[in-house]
N, C-alpha and C positions, 0 to 999 in steps of 0.2 A: 255272270256276276259272281257266282260262287267260286270261280277260279281265282278271283282277286282276294278271296278270304283265306285261301290255303296258306298254310304256314310256309311252304316252300316259296310261294310268291312273296309273302311278307318279308322273309329273310333275304331273298334276292333283292327285293326293292329297297330294304333298309341298307343293305350292303352298298348298293349302287348310289343311293342318296347320300350316305355318309362320305363315300369316296368323291362323288361329284361335288358336293358342297365344299369338301376340303380343297379340291382342285380349283373350284371357283374362287375360294378365299385367297388361295395362293396366287391365282391368275390376277385377281383384282389388285393384290398388293404389288405384283410385278408390273401390272399395267400402270398403276399409279406412279411407281418408281420410274419406269422408263418414260412415261408420258411427261412427268414433271422434268425429267432430265432433258427430254426433247424440247420442252417448252423453254427451259433455261438456256439451252444451246441456241434455240431460235432467237431468244431475247438478246443473248450475247452477240450473235452474228449481226442482228439488226443494229444493236448499239455500236458495233465496230464500223458498219457501213455508214451510219449517220455520223459517227465521229470522223470518218474520212471526209464526208461531205463538209462537215463543219471545219475541218482542218484546211481543205481546199479553199473554202470561202475566206477563212482567216488569212491564208497566204495571198489570195487575190486582193483582199482589202489591204493587206500590208503592201503589196505591189502598187495598188492605187495610191496609198498614202505616200509611198516613196516618190511616185511620179509627181504627186501634188507638192511635196517638199521641194523637188527639183524645180518645178515651175515657180513656186513662191520665191525660192532663193534667186532664181534668174531674174524675176521682176524686181526684187528688192535691191539687187546689185546694179541694175541698169540705171544710169543717171537720168534717163528720160523714157517714159513709156512709149513715146512716139519714135524712138530711134529705130533705124532699119536693122541694127545688130540685134536688138531685143526680139524683133519680129522674126528674124532668121533663126534665132535660137529657139523660139517657141515653135516655129514650123518644124524644126529638126526634131523637137520632142514629140510633136504630133505624129511624125512619120515613124517613130520608133514603136508605136503601139497602134494596132488596128482598131482597138476598142475605144480610142479617144475620139470624142465627137467634136468638142470645142473647148477652148480656153478663153475666159473673159474676165475683165476687171471692171467693176462698177464703183461709182462713188457711193457714199452713204445715202445720198438722196436718190439713188437709182439711175444715175446717168452713166452711159457707157463710156469707159475710158479707152479700152483696147480689147479687141477680140481676134482670135485666130481659130479657124480661117476667117478672113475678112468677109463678113456678111452683113446685110442690112437687117436691123431689128424689126420684128413684127410690131405693128401698132397695138395698143391696148393689151400689152402683156401683163400689166398690173404687177410689175416686178416686186414692189414692196409688200405684196401679199404672198409671194412665193415662200414656202416653208424653209428652203435652204438659205434664202436671203435673210430672213428674220433670225434663223438659228445662228448665222455668222455674227449678226449684230448683238444678239443676246449673250453669246459665249464667245467673245472675240479671240480668246487664246486657245480654243478647242476646235479641232477639225470636226465638222458635222457631215454626216452621211445621210442623204435623204432616202425616202422610199422610192421605188421605181415610179416614173411618171413620163408623160409625153413631153419631149423637149420642144418648147414652143417659143423660144426666145428669138430665133433668127429665121429668116425666110429661106428655109430649106425643107427637105422632107421630114415629116414627123417621125421621130424615132423614140423608142423606149430608152430611157436613160436613168442613171443614178448620178446625182449631183453631189460633188465634194466641195464644201465651201468653208471659208474662214476669212476673218478680217486680216487684211494685209497692208503693207506700206508700199506705195509706188512713188516715183519721182517725176517731177516735171521741171525741167530747167534747174535741176539741183535742189528743188524744194520738195520735201517729203509730205505726202498726204495719205490719209487713211481711206481705205476702200474695201470692197468685198471681192475676193478671188473665188471664182467658181470653175471647176473642171468637170465637164459632163463626160461620163463613161457609158459606153454602150452596154445595155442590160443583157445582150446576147450571151456573153460569157457566163454570167450567173445562171441564166436559163439553161445553158448547155450542161453546166456542172450539176444542176439539180435534175434535169430530165433524164440523164443517163442512169439514175438510180431507180430501181424497181424492186419490189418485194413480191415475188410470185407474179401472177398475171394482173392483179388489180392494185397491189401496193404502190405507194408513191411517197415522195418527199415534198414538203412545202415549207416556205419560209415566211416568218412574220417579223415585224420590227418590234421595238420595245413598247409601243403603244397598242399593239394588237392589230395593226394594219397588215394585210397580206402583201408580202413582197413578191412572192412567187407561189403559184399553185398550178399544177398541170391541168386542172379543170376550173381555171379562174372564171371562164365565161359562165359556167354553171353556178359558181358561187355568186357572181354579180346578179344572175337572173333569179336567184333564190331557189334554184333547183337542187342545190347541194349545201350541206351545213357542216361546219366545223366548230367544235366546242372551244372557241378561242379563250373564253374566260377561264376555263380550267387549265388550258395550256400556259397562260400567263402566270399561273401560280407556281410553275416549275421553272427552275434554271437548268437543272440537269435531272434526269430520272426517267422513269417509265411507268406506265400504268395500263390498264385494260378498260375499254369501254364497249358499249353496244350501240350500233347504229342500224336501224331498219332490221332488227332481229339478228344481226351478224356480230360476232365477237371480233374486236380489233385490238391489236397491240400498238401502243403509242410510245415512241421513244423521243426524248427532247434533249437537245444540246444547245448551249448558248455560244454565239459567235462573238469573240472579243476582238476589239474593244467597242464595237458599234452596238452591242446589245441585241442584235438580231437573234432569233431562235430558229434552229433547224428541227423540224418535226417529221419523224418517220412514221408512216402508217402502213401496217400490214394486217392482212386478214388471217386469223388463226387457222382456218380450214385449209388455207393454201400452204402455210409454213409448216404446220405440224403433220406432215405426211407420214412420219414415223408412227403416229398413233393408228392410222388406218392399216399400215403394214402389221403392226403389233396385234391389232384386232383380228386380222386374217389368220395370223399364226396361232393365236390363242383359241380361235374357233376350231381350227383343224386339230389342234392338240386336245381340245376337250372332246371332239368326236372320237378320236382314237382311244382316249382313256375310257370313254363310256362303253365302246365296243369291247375292249379288253375286260373291263370290270363286269360287264354283262355276262360274258362267257364264264368268268371265274365264279360269279355269284350263282349262276345256275348249277354248276358242279358242286359247290360247297353247300348250298341250300338243299340239294337233293340228298346228300349224305346225312344232313342233320334232321331233315323232316321225315325220312323214311319210317322210323319207329312210331312217330306220332301219327302218320297216315294209317298205319296198321291199327292203332288205337281208335282212330276216327271211324274205321270201317266196323269195328266191334260195337262202338257206341251207336252207330247207325242202325244196327240190328236191334238194339234195345229200343231205339226210337220207333221202330216198326211194331212194337208191342211185346217183344220178348224181354220184359223187364227183369226176369229172373235169370236170364242168360249170363253165365260168368264171362269174364273178360280175361282170357288166358293170354295176356300179352307180355312178352319178355322184352327186355331192352334196357335202356338207361334208367337210372334211379328215378328221375323225374317222371318217366312214363308209368312206372309201377305205382308211384304215389298218386298220380292222376286216376289210375284204376281204382284204388282203394277209397278215394275221396269222392268218387262220382255220385254215390247215393246221397252223401251230405250236400253236395252241390244242388241236387234236384230239389231238396227241401228248401234250400235258400232261394232257389229260382222261383218256387211257388210263392214264397213270402214276398219276394221283390215284385212279382207280377201283380199281387194284390195291391201293393203300395203304388205301383205305376198306374193302376186303374184309378185309385183315389186322386192321384196327382193330375191325371189327364182330365178327370171331371172338373177339378178346381181350375185347371187351365182353360177349359172350354167356357166355364162360367165367367172367368176374367175377360176372355176375348169377347164374349157377348156384351159384357158391361162396356167395354171400350167401343164396340160397334154402336151401341145405343148412344154413347156419348158423342160419337162422330156425326151421326145422322139423327137429329132431334125432330121427330114428326110434328110436335107441338109448335116449335119455332118455325118450321117450314109452313105449317098451316097458317099461322098468324101472318107471316110475311106475304104469302100468296093472297090472303084476304086483303091486306093493305094494298097490294098491287092492283087487285080488282077494283077497290074503291078509287084509287088514283086514276085508273083508266076510265072509270065511269064519270069522274069529274073532269076528264079531259086533260089531266096532268100527265101526259105521256112521257115527258122528260124525266120526271121523278120516278115514274114506273120503270123506265129503262134503267135508271140508276139503281133502283132497288133490285131488279132482276140481275143486273150485272154484278152487284155486290153479293147477292145471294149465291150466284154460281161460283164466284171466286172464294166466297166463304166456305162452301162445301168442297171446292177443289183443294184448298189448304187443309181442311179438316181431314180429308181422306189421305192426302200426302203420299199416294202410292203405297199405302200400308206402313209407312215409316212412323215410328213412335217418337222420333226426335227430329226436330227441324231447326232452322236457324232462327235467331232472335228477329231478324228482319221479316221472315215469313210469319212468325207468331204475331208481330206487331201489325203486319198487313192483314192477318186474319181478324184481329180485334177491330181494326179500322173499318173493314167491310161490315162487321157486326154492328158497329156503332152507326154507320151510315144507314143501315136498315132500321135500327131502333129510333134514330132521330126522325126518320120518315114516319114510322109507326106511331111515335108519341108526339108527332106534329111539332117538332123542334122544341120540345119542353126542356131540353137541356142542350148544351154544347160541350165540346170536348177538345182536348189537345193531346197529341202523342209526340214525345220527344225521346231521342236515343243518341247516346254517344256513338261516334263512328266505330270505335274499337270494339263495341259489343255486337254490332250488326251481324257478324259472321260467327258469333258464339252459338253453341248448340243449346237447345232447351227442350224440355218435354213439351209436346204440343197440347193445346187445349187447357192451359193453366190460367190464362187471363180471362177467358170468356165467362166462366162461372162467377169470378169475382166481380166483373163488370156488371153482369146480370143482377147480382145481389145488390150492387150499388144503385141500379136503376129501379128495381122492384121494391126494395126495402128502404132506400134512402131518398130517391128523387121523385118517384111517381106520385107520392102523396103530398109533395111540397106545393105551396101556393106560388112561390117564385120559380124562376127558371134555374135549373140545376147546372152544375159544372162538374165534369169528370176530367182529371189530369192523369195521364199515363206516361211513365218515364222508364227508361232502361239505362243502367250505367254499372260501372264496376265500383264497388264499395268495400273497402277493407279486404281486398283479394277475392271477393265474391261477386257473382252476377246478381244485381238487384233490380227487380221489377217493383215499381211503386204505383199503386192505384189510389188516388185520393178523390173524394167527392165532398160537396158542401151540403149533403142531404140531411136527413133528420137525425142521423147518428144512432148510437145504441146505448142502452143502459149498461151498467156494470154487470148485471146478471146475464144479459144477452151476450156481452163480450166474453164473460167467463165460459159460457156454453160453447162459444166458437173456439176459444183456446183449448177446450177439452174435446174438440172435434165433434161437438154435438150440433147438428144442423138446426138452424132457427126456423126453417120452414120446409114444407114438403114441395113447395114450388121451386122452380129453377130449371136449369139446363139439362138435368139428368146426371151431371157429373158431380156438382156440388163442391162446396169448400172442403168438406171432410175428405171427399174422394181425391181432390187435388193434393191436399196435405199428405195423405197416406201414400199416394203415388210418389211424391217427392222423397219422403223419408224412407220408403221401402227401397228406392233405387239408390239414393245418395247417402242415406244415414241421418241420424238425429240432429246433426249440426245444421241441416238445411230444412226449409219449410216455410210456413206462413206466420207472420206476426201482424197483430191488429192494434190500432190506436183509434179510439172513438170517444166522442163526447156528444151528449144529447144536444140537438139544435145547432151543432157546429160541424158535423160531418164525420167521415170515417177515412182512415188511411190504412191501406193494406200493403205490407211489404212481403215480397216473395224472394227468398234467397236460394240461389243455385250455385254450383261450382262453375268456374270459368273454364269452358271447354271450347277450343277453336275447331271449327269444322275442317276436315282434311281437304275438302274442296272449297277452300276459302274464296269468297267472292261469287259463288254460284247460288242461285236462288231456285 
């Protein structure tokens, strides 16, 4: 242990620490810079990939729209929907695209006019409830693109399709009529465009329509089964942009692009731990860099510290001889100016040390006395004795339930009182402590009073001195409620008031006279009875630790009750949420 106190060790350690801290700060700055750049590049690359998917979808939609326009124009020019020429033309259009499933024209009432290829309609198709059919009637001049669905109009194999629909004009024997034209496109192309895109091993792209319905998702079955979740409400608030979210404890990068003109959104999802591989490489480089720097600095520090500490070590050996009893032995040490000054001032230092030793003895005695007072406050034999007597009476009366409650509350009361030696606990723990105290007292006093405990959520994790409520509540019971004829009431609350943490304890007891209240305000206890901590002790502890701006305030009127307010600073526990 003494080797750690040598000046050579201290100089070497200081030199190493300063250098290492400097290197750590520089490394931290470089790490942040490079990691932010890597994250920006990953976000840019992801945005470019999603933009390409969006562009491909727009081109595909544009091609589908062009096909639809060709089909519509062909039908509009034909003098009769039943002519063989029209059917040949529509069949030719079907053969030009593998992703075309069917072309059909319906009346506004939902009756089939013509369909290519020629197939029989399925019964009970409920055509007028189809979204694409209603969209064509509601916006007759606008091309509508449906979400992917199962094509169930005709008696053929069920296929995933996207329906393009619009109100159109067809002719019968030269007479024009209004109907609905629908062109069903195979969803396979959209699926292939999206499935090819991956970000790392787990990243993916999915597509939703303008209403938040999923158009495409690589894990669509898990979505429908409720085994996977996507935050579609947040996605719908974006047309373009990116943000980060967290799912199951993993950070994800989300990039959104809108597909014009149909209003679909392409959403790219990537996991940061897969994309930002540069961060792990940078971590490895900085680790090895730090190891090399520490080794180099260690060698340099040993050499420099040895040169500096050598004269001081010679002085230390001479002082050691004096410590062995040779108090009059001169210290013939030559060296740097500071070492000579140390030699001359040594005897003065001895006198100062003796004075400091006496002062330390006095302080240690005061400290031990204070620690004893706190220990007595934590474990109150009188309270324990009364509680155990009450438990014995309950057991004798056969009220085992109340006895168990009393013992349980007593154990929890003392557990919080001890608090593993901590002097500061959370507000939640302090309120729990007083709640168990009140449970015991209501049993002891045979429900002579009832109580309420309320606290704002924001103060539950604030720090407070422990054992500040129990002495106040005990005074309320002993001096305010015990002598009442009626049933008493104690209300305890905790909140933030004017930037301070406020505990308020109010009772409807006998109250206090002005003289008694003045004694309390002057920190003069009104009785020798109590918990052993007392109101005065609580107020002194608060003001000694926090200053005169904090402490206890009283309001009381005879026969009306007493209100006690305890003001503390608002301090949030570093381990917020732990009890």
